[in-house]
C-alpha atoms as an extended CHARMM CRD file, in Angstrom:
* protein
*
        92  EXT
         1         1  UNK       CA              0.0000000000        0.0000000000        0.0000000000  PROA      1               0.0000000000
         2         2  UNK       CA              1.3280000000        3.4500000000       -0.9360000000  PROA      2               0.0000000000
         3         3  UNK       CA              2.2060000000        5.8230000000        1.9440000000  PROA      3               0.0000000000
         4         4  UNK       CA             -0.1120000000        8.4980000000        0.5690000000  PROA      4               0.0000000000
         5         5  UNK       CA             -3.0410000000        6.0400000000        0.5010000000  PROA      5               0.0000000000
         6         6  UNK       CA             -2.5540000000        5.0470000000        4.1510000000  PROA      6               0.0000000000
         7         7  UNK       CA             -3.3170000000        8.4840000000        5.6580000000  PROA      7               0.0000000000
         8         8  UNK       CA             -6.7380000000        9.7670000000        4.5800000000  PROA      8               0.0000000000
         9         9  UNK       CA             -6.9120000000       12.9950000000        6.6160000000  PROA      9               0.0000000000
        10        10  UNK       CA             -5.8800000000       14.4850000000        9.9580000000  PROA      10              0.0000000000
        11        11  UNK       CA             -8.6220000000       14.6830000000       12.5750000000  PROA      11              0.0000000000
        12        12  UNK       CA             -8.6780000000       18.2210000000       13.9270000000  PROA      12              0.0000000000
        13        13  UNK       CA            -10.8870000000       18.4340000000       17.0090000000  PROA      13              0.0000000000
        14        14  UNK       CA            -10.7410000000       20.3790000000       20.2580000000  PROA      14              0.0000000000
        15        15  UNK       CA             -9.6270000000       17.3090000000       22.1870000000  PROA      15              0.0000000000
        16        16  UNK       CA             -7.1120000000       16.4200000000       19.4690000000  PROA      16              0.0000000000
        17        17  UNK       CA             -5.5650000000       19.8940000000       19.6560000000  PROA      17              0.0000000000
        18        18  UNK       CA             -5.2290000000       19.5510000000       23.4390000000  PROA      18              0.0000000000
        19        19  UNK       CA             -3.4420000000       16.1780000000       23.1430000000  PROA      19              0.0000000000
        20        20  UNK       CA             -1.1950000000       17.4980000000       20.3650000000  PROA      20              0.0000000000
        21        21  UNK       CA             -0.0600000000       20.4140000000       22.5390000000  PROA      21              0.0000000000
        22        22  UNK       CA              0.3630000000       18.5040000000       25.8120000000  PROA      22              0.0000000000
        23        23  UNK       CA              1.2710000000       14.9070000000       24.9080000000  PROA      23              0.0000000000
        24        24  UNK       CA              2.4740000000       15.1060000000       21.3100000000  PROA      24              0.0000000000
        25        25  UNK       CA             -0.3550000000       12.8140000000       20.1680000000  PROA      25              0.0000000000
        26        26  UNK       CA             -1.8440000000       13.4510000000       16.7250000000  PROA      26              0.0000000000
        27        27  UNK       CA             -4.9370000000       11.7020000000       15.3550000000  PROA      27              0.0000000000
        28        28  UNK       CA             -5.5890000000       10.6780000000       11.7550000000  PROA      28              0.0000000000
        29        29  UNK       CA             -8.2470000000        8.8760000000        9.7680000000  PROA      29              0.0000000000
        30        30  UNK       CA             -6.4360000000        6.0290000000        8.0440000000  PROA      30              0.0000000000
        31        31  UNK       CA             -7.1600000000        3.2860000000        5.5470000000  PROA      31              0.0000000000
        32        32  UNK       CA             -9.0940000000        0.4110000000        7.1510000000  PROA      32              0.0000000000
        33        33  UNK       CA             -6.5670000000       -2.1580000000        5.8820000000  PROA      33              0.0000000000
        34        34  UNK       CA             -3.4620000000       -0.2920000000        7.1490000000  PROA      34              0.0000000000
        35        35  UNK       CA             -1.5370000000       -1.7390000000       10.0920000000  PROA      35              0.0000000000
        36        36  UNK       CA              0.5000000000        0.1180000000       12.7280000000  PROA      36              0.0000000000
        37        37  UNK       CA              3.8230000000       -0.2970000000       10.9030000000  PROA      37              0.0000000000
        38        38  UNK       CA              2.4040000000        1.1100000000        7.6660000000  PROA      38              0.0000000000
        39        39  UNK       CA              0.8470000000        4.0570000000        9.5500000000  PROA      39              0.0000000000
        40        40  UNK       CA              4.1380000000        4.8030000000       11.3260000000  PROA      40              0.0000000000
        41        41  UNK       CA              6.1400000000        4.7210000000        8.0780000000  PROA      41              0.0000000000
        42        42  UNK       CA              3.5890000000        6.9080000000        6.2620000000  PROA      42              0.0000000000
        43        43  UNK       CA              3.5370000000        9.6050000000        8.9770000000  PROA      43              0.0000000000
        44        44  UNK       CA              7.3440000000        9.6480000000        9.1940000000  PROA      44              0.0000000000
        45        45  UNK       CA              7.6800000000        9.9860000000        5.4150000000  PROA      45              0.0000000000
        46        46  UNK       CA              4.9230000000       12.5610000000        4.8320000000  PROA      46              0.0000000000
        47        47  UNK       CA              5.5820000000       14.8480000000        7.8250000000  PROA      47              0.0000000000
        48        48  UNK       CA              9.3550000000       14.2480000000        8.3590000000  PROA      48              0.0000000000
        49        49  UNK       CA              8.9820000000       13.3710000000       12.0580000000  PROA      49              0.0000000000
        50        50  UNK       CA             10.0190000000       10.5050000000       14.3560000000  PROA      50              0.0000000000
        51        51  UNK       CA              7.1170000000        8.3750000000       15.6390000000  PROA      51              0.0000000000
        52        52  UNK       CA              7.3390000000        6.6830000000       19.0540000000  PROA      52              0.0000000000
        53        53  UNK       CA              4.1380000000        4.6080000000       19.0090000000  PROA      53              0.0000000000
        54        54  UNK       CA              0.8140000000        4.1970000000       17.2180000000  PROA      54              0.0000000000
        55        55  UNK       CA             -2.5840000000        3.3040000000       18.6430000000  PROA      55              0.0000000000
        56        56  UNK       CA             -5.4840000000        2.3270000000       16.3880000000  PROA      56              0.0000000000
        57        57  UNK       CA             -9.2400000000        2.0360000000       16.8150000000  PROA      57              0.0000000000
        58        58  UNK       CA            -11.9270000000        0.7930000000       14.4390000000  PROA      58              0.0000000000
        59        59  UNK       CA            -14.9140000000        3.1380000000       14.5460000000  PROA      59              0.0000000000
        60        60  UNK       CA            -18.2920000000        1.6300000000       13.7140000000  PROA      60              0.0000000000
        61        61  UNK       CA            -20.7030000000        3.5900000000       11.5290000000  PROA      61              0.0000000000
        62        62  UNK       CA            -23.7680000000        5.1200000000       13.1590000000  PROA      62              0.0000000000
        63        63  UNK       CA            -27.3630000000        4.3710000000       12.2240000000  PROA      63              0.0000000000
        64        64  UNK       CA            -29.1750000000        7.1700000000       10.4170000000  PROA      64              0.0000000000
        65        65  UNK       CA            -32.8070000000        7.3870000000        9.4210000000  PROA      65              0.0000000000
        66        66  UNK       CA            -34.4120000000        9.3010000000        6.5750000000  PROA      66              0.0000000000
        67        67  UNK       CA            -38.1520000000        8.8290000000        6.7320000000  PROA      67              0.0000000000
        68        68  UNK       CA            -38.8600000000        5.1140000000        6.9460000000  PROA      68              0.0000000000
        69        69  UNK       CA            -35.5290000000        4.0530000000        5.4660000000  PROA      69              0.0000000000
        70        70  UNK       CA            -32.7880000000        3.1460000000        7.9290000000  PROA      70              0.0000000000
        71        71  UNK       CA            -29.1850000000        3.2790000000        6.8050000000  PROA      71              0.0000000000
        72        72  UNK       CA            -25.7360000000        3.3890000000        8.3290000000  PROA      72              0.0000000000
        73        73  UNK       CA            -22.7640000000        5.6920000000        7.8780000000  PROA      73              0.0000000000
        74        74  UNK       CA            -19.4610000000        4.1880000000        6.8140000000  PROA      74              0.0000000000
        75        75  UNK       CA            -17.1650000000        2.5480000000        9.3330000000  PROA      75              0.0000000000
        76        76  UNK       CA            -13.6330000000        3.9740000000        9.5360000000  PROA      76              0.0000000000
        77        77  UNK       CA            -10.2930000000        3.5260000000       11.2720000000  PROA      77              0.0000000000
        78        78  UNK       CA             -8.6480000000        6.0660000000       13.5790000000  PROA      78              0.0000000000
        79        79  UNK       CA             -4.9470000000        6.1920000000       14.4230000000  PROA      79              0.0000000000
        80        80  UNK       CA             -3.3590000000        8.1530000000       17.2630000000  PROA      80              0.0000000000
        81        81  UNK       CA              0.3320000000        8.7660000000       16.5950000000  PROA      81              0.0000000000
        82        82  UNK       CA              2.6990000000        9.7170000000       19.4240000000  PROA      82              0.0000000000
        83        83  UNK       CA              5.8190000000       11.6530000000       18.3470000000  PROA      83              0.0000000000
        84        84  UNK       CA              9.2140000000       12.1000000000       19.9770000000  PROA      84              0.0000000000
        85        85  UNK       CA              9.2420000000       15.2130000000       22.2140000000  PROA      85              0.0000000000
        86        86  UNK       CA             11.5060000000       17.2250000000       19.8740000000  PROA      86              0.0000000000
        87        87  UNK       CA              9.1570000000       16.8450000000       16.8840000000  PROA      87              0.0000000000
        88        88  UNK       CA              5.7610000000       18.3730000000       16.0820000000  PROA      88              0.0000000000
        89        89  UNK       CA              3.4480000000       18.6200000000       13.0680000000  PROA      89              0.0000000000
        90        90  UNK       CA              2.6560000000       22.1370000000       11.8510000000  PROA      90              0.0000000000
        91        91  UNK       CA             -0.9340000000       21.3720000000       10.7930000000  PROA      91              0.0000000000
        92        92  UNK       CA             -2.0400000000       21.1990000000       14.4080000000  PROA      92              0.0000000000
């Protein structure tokens, strides 16, 4: 899998900004088939940083209703990447 296909987008939330500033933890939406090693290599290559550890979580889609029809939003995978203390990502 290509490094640029592993990372879908950074997740910029209020809680994510707090963790980025205090703990050096950045969150990303990643490809559902990507493993921790692929995520680590992709972040290091794209952002030129040193990654300490990666935590992942599979997020289940939520049920949504439109009239009588019931559907579900897409499931997705979240990765929290912890960087070495001397590195940071400028997007956050």
